[in-house]
N, C-alpha and C positions, 0 to 999 in steps of 0.2 A: 623785629623784622618789619612789622607794619607800623610805620610812623604815625599813620592816621589814627591808630587805636591808642596812641600814647597821649593824645591831647585831651585828657579828660577834664571837663569843666561843665558848669551849669548853664552856660550861655547857649541859647538855641539859635540856629540860623533863621534869619528873617525870611518871610515869604518872598519879599521883593528881591532879595539877594538870590534866593534859590531860582526864581523865575529867570532872572538875568543870566545866571550861570548855566542853567539847562538850555536856554535859548542859544547860548554861545557854543554849545557842544555839537550842533548839527546832528542830533540823534533823531531816530524815528519816534513817532508818538508813543509806541509801545515801550521803547527803551527809556524814554523820558518819564513815562508814568511809573515804570519799575523803580528807577532811581529816585524819583520824587518821593515815592512811598517809603523808600529806605531812609532818606534824609529827614523826612517829616517825623519819623520815629526817633530820631537821634536828639539827644540833649547834651552831647559832650563834644561838639565841634564848634570851633570859632570860625568866623568868616575868613580870617587870614589863612586858614588851612586850604581853602578852595577859592583862590582869587582868580578872576577871569583871565588875568594876564598869563596864568600858567596853563590855560586850557589846551594849548597845542603841544605841550610836552608829554613825552611818553610816561614820565614819572607821575604826572597828573592823572593820565588815563589809568595807570596801574593802581593809583590810590583810590580812584572812584570804583574800580572793579573790586579791589580788595575790600573796601568798605562794604559795598553792596553784597559781596559774597559772605563776609563775616556776619553781617546783619541777617542775611538769609539763613545761614546756618544756625545763628543764635535763635531765630524764631522757631526753627524746627525743634531745637533743644527745649525751648520754652513749652512748645505744644506737648512734647513727650515727657515733660518733667513737672514737678510741683512748683508752686510759687508763681504761677502765671495767671492769677485770677483776673488781672486787668484785661485779659483777652475776652472776658465776658461782658465788657462794658457796653457792647452793642445790644446785648440782651437786656441789660439794665435800663438803658435809655429808651429802648423800643417798647418794652413790655411792662417793666416794673420800676418806674422812676422813683417810687417811694422807698425802695431799698437802697441802702448805702453800700453794702458789700455784695458783689455779684454772687458769691456762694450762698448768701442768704436767699437769693431768688430761687436757686435750685432746691435748697433745703426746705423752704416754705412750700414750694410746689409739690415735691414728692411726699412730704409729711401730710399735707392737706389731702393730697390725692389718695393716700392710703386710708384716710379716715372716712371719706365720703363715697358712698356707692356711685357707680358710674352714672346712673340716670339722674342723680341729684347734684352733679357737679355744676356749679354756677358758671355762667359764660366767662367770668373773669379768670377762671382757672382752666378754661378750654384753650386759651391762647396764652403763651405759645404752645404748639403741639407737644405732646409727651416726647416723641422721638426727636424733635428738634432740640429739646433740653438734654436728652440723653446723648445726642451727638456732641453737644458742646461740653458735656461732662467728659467725654472721651478726649476731646481736644485739650481739656485741662488736666488730663491724666487722673481725674477723680474717679478711679475705678470702683472703690468701695461704695461711694455714694451712688454710682450707677447701678451697682448690684442691689442696693437697698431699694432703688426705684423699681427694679424688676419684681420685687416681692408683691407689688400691688397688681401684677398682671396674672394672666392664666399660668398655671403650673408648668405648661409646656416651655415657657420662656426660662425656667429656672436653670436649664442646662447651660445657659450663657454665663451664669455666675462662676462656673468653673474656669471659663476662659478669662473672665475679668479678674478672678483671683490670681491667676498666673501672671497677668499683666501687672497687677499690684505688687506682687512679691518677686517677680522675675524668676519663678520656678518653672520647671518643665511641665508642659501640658500632657498629661497621660490619660487617655480615654479608653475604657474597655469597650467591648462590642456593643453593649446596650447604650452607652453614652454616645457612641458614634452614630448609632441608629436614631437616637433622640435628636442629635444635631441635624441629620439628614431630613428627618421628618419635619422639623421646624422650618428648615430651609425650603422644603418642597411646598408646605402649606402656606407660609407667610409670604413668600415671594410671589405666589400666584394670587393670593387673596387680598393683600394689602394695597391700598391706594396711596399710602404715605411714602413719599420718596426717601425720607430720612430713615424710616423703618427698613425699607428694602436695602438701603446702603449699609446699615448697621448689621442686619441679619446676614447679608452676603459676606461682610467682613468677618463676623464672629463665628460663622459656620463654615468658613473656608470655601465658599462657593465661588463660581466663576463670576467675574464682574465685567459687564459690558459698558458701552458708552452711555446707554440709557440710565444705568444704575448710578453712574458718576455725576448725574445732573446737579445734585445739591452742592457739589464742589465748585464754587463760583470763582475762586481765586487760585492763582498758582500756588500760594502757600498751602491752601487747603488740599489741593491736589497732591502735593509732595508729602504733606503731613500724613495723609491717608495712606499713601503708598509706603511710607516709612513704617507706619503702624502695622501694615500687612506683613512687611518684612520682619518686624519684631515678633509678630505672632508666629510666623513660619519658623523662626529660629527657636522659639519656645516649644513649638510642637514636637512631641517625642517622635523620633524616627521610627519607633516601634508602632506608632499609632497610624500615621498617614505619611505618604511620600511628601517630602519637603516641597512646598509649592513655590519656592523662591524663583526658580527659573521661569515658571509660568507668569509670575508677576513681572519679571523683566520683559518677557515677550509682550505682555499687555501694554506696558508703558512704551516700548519701542514702537509697537503698532500704533498707539495713540499719536505719537509724534510724527510717524511717517504719514499718517492720514492728514495731519495739519500742514504737511509740505515743508519746504526748506526756506521759508521767509526769513530773511536775515534778522528781522526784529525779534525772532524767537530764538536766536542763536544761544544767548546766555541762558535763558530759561530752560530750553530743551536740554542743553548740555549739562547744566547743573543737576537736573533731575536724573539724567542718564548716569552721571557720575555717582549720584547719591545711592542709586540702586545697584551699583557695581557693574553696570554695562559699560566698562571702561573703553573697550575697543570702539564701540559705537560712538561714544562721546568724543573720543580723540579725533576720529575721522570727521565727525560733524564739525568740530572746532577748526580743523585744519583748512577749512575753506575760507578762512578769514584771518588776516594778520593779527587783529586784536584777539581773535579766538585762541591763538596760541598762548597769549599772555593769560587768558582765562584758564586755559588748561593747566598752566603752571601754578596759578593761584589755587585752583580747585584741588590739584594734587597735594599742595601743602596743607590745605584745610583738612583734607581727608587724612593725611599723615598725622597732623597735630591732634586729631580726634581719635587716633589709634584705629582707624578703619582700614588703613593699608600700611604696608611697609614700602620703603623706596630703595632703589638701587640704581646704579648707572653702569651700562654695559654696551659694548658695540655689537654683541652677538645675540643677546636675549631678546625675545619679543617684548611688546609693550607690557603685557600682563603675564605674570607667572602665578599660577594657582596651586595652592597646597591644600589637599582635601583631607588632611589629618583630622580625626575626631568628627568627620562628616560635616563640619562647618567650614566652608572654603575660607582660606586666608589668602589675601591678595598682596602681591608685591608689584609695584609699578616701576618700570624701567625708564628713568628719566632720559637715558641715552637714546631711547626710541623717539621720545619727544623732540630731542635736540636734532636727531637725524631728519625728522620731518621738517623741522624749522629750517635747517640748512638746505634741504632739498627744494623747498618752496621759495626761499628768500635768500638766494646766494648770488644775486645778480648785481645788487647795488647797496652794499652795506659796509659800514666801517666799525671801528671799535665802540661806537656809541651803542651798539646792540647789547653791551653789558647791562644797560638799563633793563633789558628783558629778564635778566637773571638775578635781579635784586632779591626776589623772594627766596632764593636758595641760599642767601648769605648766611643765615643762622640755622640752616637745616642740617641735622646730623642723623646718621643711621648707625646705631651702635657707636663704635669708636671712629667711624669714618666721617671726615669733613666733606660733606657733599659738594660744597662749593669748590673745593680743591679739585675734585673729580670733574666738575663742570668746567673749571678753568683749563684742565688738561684737555678736555674734549674740544673746547674753543680753540686752544692753541693748535691742536692737530688740524682742525677744520680750516682755520685761517691759513695755515701753512699750505694746505692742499689748494685753497682757493687762489692765493697769491703769496708766495714765499716772501716777497718784498714788503707786503703790507704791514707786517708787524714791525719792520724796521723804520718805517716812515710815517706811521699813523699820527704822530704828533702834529703833522702839518695839516691834518684834516680838521676843518672847522676850528681853527686855532683861536678864533675870537669868541667862540660860543661859550657862555658860562657853563660850568659843570655843576651838576646837582650833587648834593651830599651823598645820595645813594650811588650815583655813578662813580664818584671818587672812591667810595668804600669798595665797590666791586673791582675797580681798576687796581686799587692797592692790593686786593686779594690775588688778582691775576699776576701782579708784579711779584708778590711773595712766592707764588708758585713757580714763576720763571727763575727766581733765585735758587729755589730748591733743585731745579733740573739743570742748573748752571747755564741758563740762557741770560747771562748777566746783562748783555747789551740791550735786550728787549726790556728787562726789568728797569734798567737805567732810563730807557726811552719813556716808559710809562710814568716813572717818577718825575721826569722832566715835564710831561704833559700835565700832571696834576699838581705840579709845583710843591712837591714834598721835598723841601730843601735838605733835610737831614739824610733822607734816603738817597737823594741825588748825589750828595757828597760821598756816602758810603759805597754806593754802587760804582761811582766814578773811580774811587780809590781801588776797588776790586778790579775794575776794567784795566786800569793802568798797570796793576800788578800782573794781570793775566797777559797783557801785551808784552811786558818786559820778559816774562817767563817763557812765553811761547808766541813770538811775533807772527809766526806763520798761520796761527789760528784765524786771524782776521785779515780781510783783504785790505790793500792800501787805501781804498775808498772809505772803508769803515773806520780804519785808524784815523784817517783825515777828519772824518765826521766826529769821532770821539774827541780828538784834540781840539776841534773847533768848539764843541760843546764845553769842554773843560775850560777853554779860554773865556767863553761867555760866562761860565759860572764864576771864574776868578774875578771878572769885572763886577759881577753882582755882589760878590763878597767884599 
């Protein structure tokens, strides 16, 4: 589905090439920085994947977005999973350049910290701060190591080891009345007394306390922000419903409020919507994206990433709302209605489009929901909408941009639409599409079917259409 992810190689894009490419895209500085960050982390793309000559094509835009989104999602997975020790390289370079392995930094720090009384800690061990290291252990999902660090602190902190143990093992967090009281006491005392921003952030997280903008100050990057929110969601899912009310909705409200405060700057479109999708605020994300043509493409790509990661199911319907929520087992299961997305698309962009909009739907080509071929359903939806917009458009679309070269993705989608037309016995439209993409074998096959249909039921087609078919047949005969 994502051709960009198939070109795995060791060659890295040169800085000069990246600079020229991003300068040619007419992006805002925020968008440029976001994509630059993504590409600079990649070691599997060749320069011919992103040539400047392709910068104005929709498929190029889609690839950039697809790549950025996949890398974005991959980073979140890395933060929440093991095997991401390289994320600590900043700590290694800044504080402990003598250590070769980032985890050695943490291990050395907490082991030494446990052996030396507080008042005897040398200056070399007072930096970086304890809670800064603890915070980075959480980002590495090194929950066991983080728990062992807590053993060097006041016993009041030991209640947090229960939360960390659940994160480590993915087991339900069950707290009795005394444990809940311990959490609340720790939250009350440390959030008031501590001057360490990282401690306040971590205590708020692990005690399920409310988190305001001031508490979020240590989160300097978009990735850190979303990683932190994801971890809160994971904790809320692990938290026993018998213990406390699931705070997931509160988290959603916090993030939505965060973004509304920041305003509707177009440069934040991708970042804001990705975060909203990630936390399950699908309606908010969709309407945020619908203000921009490119945003609709983002919505489709984000939907697919969520589906591929088994975070949502997908369906297509003319009647259902965007989001269908099933609250079985007290953990909501979401189904996204792609039909809703398509309705928004056609509502906003039905004034000047032709069949080249198939490029928008490339991401759905390989998407399946159970035994359902989603693209066939998308094709049916497109067919109906085109008929509503201009019944003649489907019969004459081969004349539009006839000299424009067709991308492989476009041809693939067009072929799928033609196959759908054959299924519903719209043979002439299928024939027209195959003519457009120069699929000679299918042109001959559908031409034969058309001639048989005309002979069997000549009244089905108008004289003008029969004339057009015979004209195309004559042209085909000359080619052969």
